[in-house]
N, C-alpha and C positions, 0 to 999 in steps of 0.2 A: 410601912414594908411595901417595897416594890417586888411583886411575886413573879418570877421568871422561871417556874419549875412545874408548868403545865403539863409537860410530857410524863411527869410522875403522878400527878393529881392535879386536876383542874381547880383554879380559886381565883376569885371568889365563885359560888354558885349563883344562879338566878335567885332573887328573893323568893320565888314562887316554891323553890324545893324545899326550902326548910318550912315553910307554911304548909304545903301539902303533908309533909311527914308530922309535923305537929298535930294537924286537924285529924289524921288517920289514927294516931296514937290515942287522942282523946276521944274518938266516937266509934272506930271500926276495927281495933287491933285485936280481933279475935283470930283464931287459927284458921287460915282459909282452906276450905276443903275437908275440915274435920268434924263438922257438926251441921244439923239441920236449922239451927237457930238463925235469926237474922242477921246477926253480926258476922258470923261466920261465912254466911251465903255472901254478904256484902264485901268482905274481906277478899272472898275468892274471886268476885266479880270485878273489883278493882285490880287485883292481879292479872286477870284474864285481860282487862283492857289494856295494859302496858305491854303484854305480851304480842296483842294485835298490833300496838303502836310500832313495836319493834320490827315485826314482820312486815309492816307497810314501809317503814324506813329503810328497810333492807331489800326491798322487793321478793320477799319470801311469800309463797303463795298460801301455805297452810302453816298457820300461827303456831300449831302444836308441835312443830319442827324447832321451834325457839325454845331452848331450854336454859332457865335461869341458873347461873353459878355465882360464886363469891367475887370472881374477878377474871380477868383473861387468862391468867396462869391457870387458874383451876379449869377453866374450859379447854384450854390447850392440852393439859395433862388428861382430861376425860377424853378428847379426841385421839391423841396420840397413844395413851396405854390402851385405850378401849378398841381402837381398830387394827392395830399392827399385831401380827402373828409371827410365832417363830419360823424363821427362813424368809422373811418377807425382806424386800429392799425399799429403803425410803431415800428419796432425794431432798436436800434442803440447801442452804446457802451459808456463808460465812457471816451473813449480816444478822444472824439470829439471836434473839435474847435467851437468857439461861432457862426461861419457861418453855422453850424448844429444846436447846441443845442438851439439858440435863435428863429431860425424860428418854430422849433418843438415846443418850448414852447408856443409862438404866437397861434399855432394851437391848442394845446391842451386848451389853455384859451378862445380862439374865436371860435373854430369850434368842440369842444369837441372830438379832435383827442386823441386816447389813446397812450401812450409811454412806452415802456419796454427798460430799459438801461441795458445791459449786460455788466460783468465787463471785463477788460483787460489791464488797466493801470499799476495796480500793479504788475501783472505778466509778462508783455511785450505784449501780443497780445491776442486777442479774440479766445475763444474755438469755433469752429463751433457748437459743441453738445450743447453750451448754446444758440446759436441761434435756434437750432431746438427745445429745450425745451421751448423757449419762443413764439413761433408761436401759433396764434390763429386762429379761423375760419375767423376773420375779418382782419387779417394781410395782409396789401396790399403793404407794403414797407419796405425793410431793408437798413439803410444807415451806411456805415463804412467809416472811413478814410482808406487810403491803408496804411500810415506810419504816427505815432503820430507827430505832430509838436514840442512835447516838448522834447522827448526822441529820436525819430528817430525810433523806433521800427517798424516792418513791420507785417502787418495783413495778414492771409491767405486767401487771396481774392479768389482765383481760386477755393478752396475747399468750402467757402462759396456761391460762385457763382453758383457752381453745384448743390449744395443742394437746393438753391432757384429756379433755373431753374426747376428743377424736380417737384416742389410744384407750379410753377406758380406765384411766388411771385416777384415783380420788384426789383431790386437790383441798388441802387445808390452808386457810390464809390468817395470819395474825393480824387483826386490824386494830391493835392497841393504839397506834399512833394516828389511825386515819378516820376511825368511827367518830362521826359529827364534826369532821373536819372537811373530807372531801366524799362526793357522793358514792356509794356503794351499792350495786345491784347484784345480787348472786346469780341470777338467771343471765343476765348481760355478760357477767365476768365470768361465768362457767365456773363459779366456786361450789364445791360440794360440802365443805364444812368451814363455817366462820366463827373465830373466836373474838370477842369483843369485850372491854371493861366497860362498867356504867359510870366511873368515877372519873373518867378524862374528859374527851371531847363531847361525850352525850350528857355531861354536866350533872349527872346524878352523884349521889354520896358514894364513900367508900364501901366495900362489900357487896357490890352489885356487879353484874357482868352477865355473858350468856354466851351460848353455843348454838349456831344453827347446823343441823344435820340433815342432808338431803334425803328424802324418801328413798328407800332401797339399799342404804348402807347399813350394815351390821355393826354397832358401836355396842361394846360390852359396858355396863355401867361401873362407875368407880366405887359407888357405896349402894348398899341394899338396905331397905327399910321400910318405913311406913310411908304410905302415899295418900291415904284418905279413901282410896279406891281398891278394886281388887284385893281386898285384905284377906280374902280365902285363900289366895294363891301362896304356895310355899316360897317360891321365890320371886324376884323382882318383877313386875309385869311387864310385857312387851310393848303396851300402849305408851305413845308419847302424850305429854312431856313426862309422865310419871316414872318411865323408865330410869330416867336421869335426875330424878329431883326427889330423891329419898329424904324424909324428915321435914321439918317446917322451913319453907322458903323464908326469906328476909322480906317480909311483905312491906313493913315501913320503908325499908330502902328502895324496893321495887316501885312504891308509890312515888318516891321522891325521884327516881329515874324517870318515871312517867311524866313528871313536871318539867324535868330537864328536856324530855325529847317534845314536849309541847312548846317550850321556849325555842328550840333549834327549828321546829316546824314555822313557828310564828315569824321569826327572822328569816328563814330561808338560808339553807347551805351556800348559795351564791354570794349572799350577803357578808356571812361568817367569812367566807373564803377570801372575798375582797378585803375585807379588815385586816385578816393575817397575813395576807400577801404583802400589803402596805407595811405591816409590822416587819415582816422578814426581811424584806427589800431594805428597809431603813436601818435594820440591825446588822445585816451582812455588809453592807456598804459602809458603815461605821466602823465595824471591825476591822475591814480591810484597809482602812485609811490609817490605822494606828500601828506605828512602827513597833516590830517585836512581836505582832500578833499574827497567829497562822490559824486560818479558818479551814477546816476540813471539808473538801468538795464544795467550796463556796458557790460555784457556779451551776451546780446540779439542781434540777427540780426537786423540790422538797416540801414537806410540810413545814410549819412554823417553828422549826428547831434548827439549832445551829450549835456545832461543838468546835473549840478552839483551844489553843494552848499559847502560852506566852514564855517567851525567851528568859531563862534565868529565874524561873519561879514556877513552883509545882501547882499542879491544878488545884489540890486541896487548899493550899494557902492562898490563892486567888479566891477561892469560895468564902475562905473564912474572913478575908479583909473585907469582902464585898458584903458581908452579913453584920460584921462587927463594926465597920466604920462607915458604911453607906446604907444599911438596912435594905440590901439587895438579897434576895433568895434565889441562888441558883444550884445546881448539882455538880460535884466533881468526883471523879474516880473513872471506874470500868462502866458503870451503868448497868451492871448485870449483864453486860455484853462482851465478854472477853475474846470471842472469835473476832468481833468487829475490831477492836484494837490491835490484836496481833496482825490482822490484814493490813492495818493502816499503819504499823510499825510503833504503835503506842502502849505495847503490852505491858511494859513495865511503869507506866506512868498514866495511862488514862488521859482525861481532857476535861474542860469545863463545858457544861452543857448549858445553854440558856434557851428556855422555851416559852415565849409570850402565849398569851391567849386572847380571845375576843374581849376581854375586858381590860386588857393593857393599853394603856395610851401612848400615844407617840412621844409624849413629854417624859414618860417613864423610860422608854427606849433610849432617849436623849440623857436622861440622868444616868442610866446604865453605862452608857458609852464614854461620859465624862469621867464616871468612877474608873473605868479601864484605862482611859488615857492619864489619868493621874497615878494609877498604880504603875504604869509602864514608865511614866517619867520619873517617879521616885526611883524606880529599881535601877533605871539608867545613872541617875545621880549617886 
């Protein structure tokens, strides 16, 4: 199998990830923070170690502000539903995933939250001046994806962050496609909340992710329940990270995520970026050379993801042929991002998305391109 669906979930994982998870399950998989015995204490220590690694990775000064979640969608829902109140105004873009658009729509319908959607999908990225012009007296939050999950194009997060910090408006960034691929520093980029998955660029297992929440922001919890501390309190405690971690955390997944972070740190993001940039350039250059193939925003700065369509053949059929005849895994359809496709004129069709990763070889890119060339030739015949 040639796996080119890393924008959904990275694969393969470093060998150290399943090894760390298996060792934890065999030796230390008690409930972290729920007992005074040695296994529980060690499990808690290992979860804390990963929290501290994530804080260092994203430039977070206080590790307790990093909250573990099930994935980036969980993190985005926690931030959006927990921060916005009735009568607030929020600004977002047409580049967003359903993990942003759906909770915002819910708040508009149920709490009367006002939404302004600025353009970006058709041109490649959001213009910070469009954000400035959209700001109102009741603007409380701006939500932006760091990189579009359909095209891979990158938004100017630092510029937007600096603008919002001057105006004291909270900034939530969806790093689903950038965490582990390009450097992110929440202080330097003026990010107030950062949602990230553990199972994509951070190379951890499914069921992991997190949300950074800057100190001083009041975010209501999505769930309330056991925390292992402050058990005498009738409501969810205010202390972090317990405020947003009701119930038992995915300790074995978190340990696997820690192993993925260790791999990234050892290799270095610069090296990983070099590898993925070479793959991306080879991929886009090859697709552009095939008659009948149209790459969306081919010349825009991007992470290692591309989206394309072929003349005379539906995206789902392309993906099916690639899987069945060539053993190539890609994704076709709307990619949970209907706003993006509507802005690009593909609302009823979607696209084929191909997303290599660090473990993809140049030879696999060439094999993929040869398959697309054969499909295009066969269609013309």
